[in-house]
DSSP file (Angstrom, degrees, kcal/mol; ACC not computed):
  #  RESIDUE AA STRUCTURE BP1 BP2  ACC     N-H-->O    O-->H-N    N-H-->O    O-->H-N    TCO  KAPPA ALPHA  PHI   PSI    X-CA   Y-CA   Z-CA
    1    1 A M     >        0   0    0      0, 0.0     4,-1.9     0, 0.0     5,-0.1   0.000 360.0 360.0 360.0 -36.4    0.0    0.0    0.0
    2    2 A I  H  >  +     0   0    0      1,-0.2     4,-2.5     2,-0.2     5,-0.2   0.898 360.0  54.0 -62.7 -39.5    2.9    2.3    0.7
    3    3 A K  H  > S+     0   0    0      1,-0.2     4,-2.8     2,-0.2     5,-0.2   0.905 106.0  52.8 -60.9 -41.3    4.2    1.7   -2.8
    4    4 A A  H  > S+     0   0    0      1,-0.2     4,-2.4     2,-0.2    -1,-0.2   0.896 109.8  48.6 -61.7 -39.9    0.8    2.7   -4.2
    5    5 A I  H  X S+     0   0    0     -4,-1.9     4,-2.8     2,-0.2    -2,-0.2   0.919 111.7  49.0 -66.0 -43.5    1.0    6.0   -2.3
    6    6 A E  H  X S+     0   0    0     -4,-2.5     4,-2.4     2,-0.2    -2,-0.2   0.922 112.7  47.2 -62.6 -44.3    4.5    6.7   -3.4
    7    7 A V  H  X S+     0   0    0     -4,-2.8     4,-2.6     2,-0.2     5,-0.2   0.916 112.6  50.2 -63.8 -42.9    3.6    6.0   -7.1
    8    8 A F  H  X S+     0   0    0     -4,-2.4     4,-2.9    -5,-0.2     5,-0.2   0.940 110.7  49.0 -59.8 -48.0    0.5    8.2   -6.8
    9    9 A D  H  X S+     0   0    0     -4,-2.8     4,-2.2     1,-0.2    -2,-0.2   0.909 113.0  47.0 -60.1 -43.5    2.5   11.1   -5.2
   10   10 A Q  H  X S+     0   0    0     -4,-2.4     4,-2.1     2,-0.2    -1,-0.2   0.917 114.5  46.8 -64.5 -43.5    5.1   10.9   -7.9
   11   11 A S  H  X S+     0   0    0     -4,-2.6     4,-2.4     1,-0.2    -2,-0.2   0.889 111.8  50.4 -67.4 -38.8    2.6   10.8  -10.7
   12   12 A Q  H  X S+     0   0    0     -4,-2.9     4,-2.4    -5,-0.2    -1,-0.2   0.899 109.5  51.2 -66.2 -39.8    0.6   13.6   -9.2
   13   13 A E  H  X S+     0   0    0     -4,-2.2     4,-2.3    -5,-0.2    -2,-0.2   0.906 109.9  50.0 -63.3 -41.5    3.7   15.7   -9.0
   14   14 A K  H  X S+     0   0    0     -4,-2.1     4,-2.5     2,-0.2    -2,-0.2   0.921 110.4  50.1 -62.7 -44.1    4.5   15.0  -12.6
   15   15 A L  H  X S+     0   0    0     -4,-2.4     4,-2.5     1,-0.2    -2,-0.2   0.913 109.6  50.9 -60.8 -42.0    1.0   16.0  -13.6
   16   16 A L  H  X S+     0   0    0     -4,-2.4     4,-2.4     1,-0.2    -1,-0.2   0.909 110.3  49.1 -63.1 -41.3    1.2   19.2  -11.7
   17   17 A N  H  X S+     0   0    0     -4,-2.3     4,-1.6     2,-0.2    -1,-0.2   0.899 110.3  51.4 -64.1 -39.5    4.5   20.1  -13.4
   18   18 A D  H  <>S+     0   0    0     -4,-2.5     5,-2.5     2,-0.2     4,-0.3   0.901 109.3  50.8 -62.4 -40.4    2.9   19.3  -16.8
   19   19 A L  H ><5S+     0   0    0     -4,-2.5     3,-1.5     1,-0.2    -2,-0.2   0.929 109.7  49.3 -61.9 -45.7    0.1   21.7  -15.9
   20   20 A K  H 3<5S+     0   0    0     -4,-2.4    -1,-0.2     1,-0.3    -2,-0.2   0.811 107.5  57.0 -62.7 -29.4    2.5   24.4  -14.9
   21   21 A A  T 3<5S-     0   0    0     -4,-1.6    -1,-0.3    -5,-0.2    -2,-0.2   0.441 135.1 -80.9 -84.9   0.4    4.3   23.8  -18.2
   22   22 A G  T < 5S+     0   0    0     -3,-1.5    -3,-0.2     1,-0.3    -2,-0.1   0.489  72.1 155.2 119.2   3.2    1.1   24.5  -20.2
   23   23 A M      < -     0   0    0     -5,-2.5    -1,-0.3    -6,-0.1     5,-0.0  -0.396  55.3-101.8 -59.2 136.6   -0.9   21.3  -20.2
   24   24 A P     >  -     0   0    0      0, 0.0     4,-2.4     0, 0.0     3,-0.3  -0.339  24.5-125.9 -60.0 141.5   -4.6   22.2  -20.7
   25   25 A V  H  > S+     0   0    0      1,-0.2     4,-2.8     2,-0.2     5,-0.2   0.874 109.5  55.4 -58.5 -39.7   -6.6   22.2  -17.5
   26   26 A A  H  > S+     0   0    0      2,-0.2     4,-2.1     1,-0.2    -1,-0.2   0.900 108.9  47.2 -62.2 -40.6   -9.2   19.8  -19.0
   27   27 A E  H  > S+     0   0    0     -3,-0.3     4,-2.6     2,-0.2     5,-0.2   0.914 111.9  50.9 -66.7 -42.5   -6.4   17.3  -19.8
   28   28 A Y  H  X S+     0   0    0     -4,-2.4     4,-2.7     1,-0.2     5,-0.2   0.933 110.3  49.4 -57.8 -47.4   -4.9   17.6  -16.4
   29   29 A A  H  X S+     0   0    0     -4,-2.8     4,-2.2     1,-0.2    -1,-0.2   0.892 111.6  48.8 -62.2 -41.0   -8.3   17.0  -14.8
   30   30 A T  H  X S+     0   0    0     -4,-2.1     4,-2.0     2,-0.2    -1,-0.2   0.933 113.9  45.2 -64.6 -46.7   -8.9   13.9  -16.9
   31   31 A K  H  X S+     0   0    0     -4,-2.6     4,-2.3     1,-0.2    -2,-0.2   0.876 112.5  51.6 -67.2 -37.0   -5.5   12.5  -16.1
   32   32 A L  H  X S+     0   0    0     -4,-2.7     4,-2.5    -5,-0.2    -1,-0.2   0.904 108.1  51.8 -66.0 -40.7   -5.8   13.3  -12.4
   33   33 A A  H  X S+     0   0    0     -4,-2.2     4,-2.1    -5,-0.2    -2,-0.2   0.911 111.2  47.5 -62.0 -42.3   -9.2   11.6  -12.3
   34   34 A K  H  X S+     0   0    0     -4,-2.0     4,-2.6     2,-0.2    -2,-0.2   0.914 110.7  52.0 -64.0 -42.6   -7.8    8.4  -13.9
   35   35 A L  H  X S+     0   0    0     -4,-2.3     4,-2.2     1,-0.2    -2,-0.2   0.910 110.5  47.5 -60.6 -43.3   -4.8    8.5  -11.5
   36   36 A K  H  X S+     0   0    0     -4,-2.5     4,-2.6     2,-0.2    -1,-0.2   0.877 110.1  53.4 -65.8 -37.6   -7.2    8.7   -8.5
   37   37 A K  H  X S+     0   0    0     -4,-2.1     4,-2.2     2,-0.2    -2,-0.2   0.934 110.4  46.4 -62.3 -46.2   -9.3    5.9   -9.9
   38   38 A F  H  X S+     0   0    0     -4,-2.6     4,-2.4     2,-0.2    -2,-0.2   0.893 111.8  52.0 -63.2 -39.9   -6.2    3.6  -10.2
   39   39 A R  H  X S+     0   0    0     -4,-2.2     4,-2.3     1,-0.2    -2,-0.2   0.932 109.8  48.5 -61.0 -46.2   -5.1    4.6   -6.7
   40   40 A N  H  X S+     0   0    0     -4,-2.6     4,-2.2     1,-0.2    -1,-0.2   0.885 110.3  51.3 -63.8 -38.2   -8.4    3.7   -5.3
   41   41 A E  H  X S+     0   0    0     -4,-2.2     4,-2.2     2,-0.2    -1,-0.2   0.909 109.1  51.1 -64.1 -41.8   -8.4    0.4   -7.1
   42   42 A D  H  X S+     0   0    0     -4,-2.4     4,-2.4     1,-0.2    -2,-0.2   0.903 109.6  50.6 -61.2 -41.1   -4.9   -0.4   -5.7
   43   43 A F  H  X S+     0   0    0     -4,-2.3     4,-2.6     2,-0.2    -2,-0.2   0.903 109.1  50.8 -63.5 -41.6   -6.2    0.4   -2.2
   44   44 A E  H  X S+     0   0    0     -4,-2.2     4,-2.2     2,-0.2    -1,-0.2   0.904 110.5  49.0 -63.8 -40.7   -9.2   -1.9   -2.6
   45   45 A I  H  X S+     0   0    0     -4,-2.2     4,-2.1     2,-0.2    -2,-0.2   0.918 111.5  49.8 -63.4 -43.6   -6.9   -4.7   -3.8
   46   46 A A  H  X S+     0   0    0     -4,-2.4     4,-1.6     1,-0.2    -2,-0.2   0.899 110.5  49.9 -63.6 -40.4   -4.6   -4.1   -0.8
   47   47 A K  H  X S+     0   0    0     -4,-2.6     4,-0.9     1,-0.2    -1,-0.2   0.915 109.5  51.5 -63.2 -42.7   -7.5   -4.2    1.6
   48   48 A A  H  < S+     0   0    0     -4,-2.2     3,-0.5     1,-0.2    -1,-0.2   0.880 110.0  49.1 -63.2 -38.4   -8.8   -7.4    0.1
   49   49 A R  H  < S+     0   0    0     -4,-2.1    -1,-0.2     1,-0.2    -2,-0.2   0.827 107.3  55.9 -70.4 -30.4   -5.4   -9.0    0.6
   50   50 A A  H  <        0   0    0     -4,-1.6    -1,-0.2     1,-0.2    -2,-0.2   0.666 360.0 360.0 -77.4 -16.6   -5.2   -7.9    4.2
   51   51 A T     <        0   0    0     -4,-0.9    -1,-0.2    -3,-0.5    -2,-0.2   0.460 360.0 360.0-102.8 360.0   -8.4   -9.6    5.2
């Protein structure tokens, strides 16, 4: 689960840098939503394994 958090944080930081570099806000929002979806799926998998 810690790895998922680290990957999420790194990916989110990259997206933010891309946004600052001129990425359209709509594209940023779409990619961020996908990233959060993948993070949540990883958390659910980790919870299932822990029980």
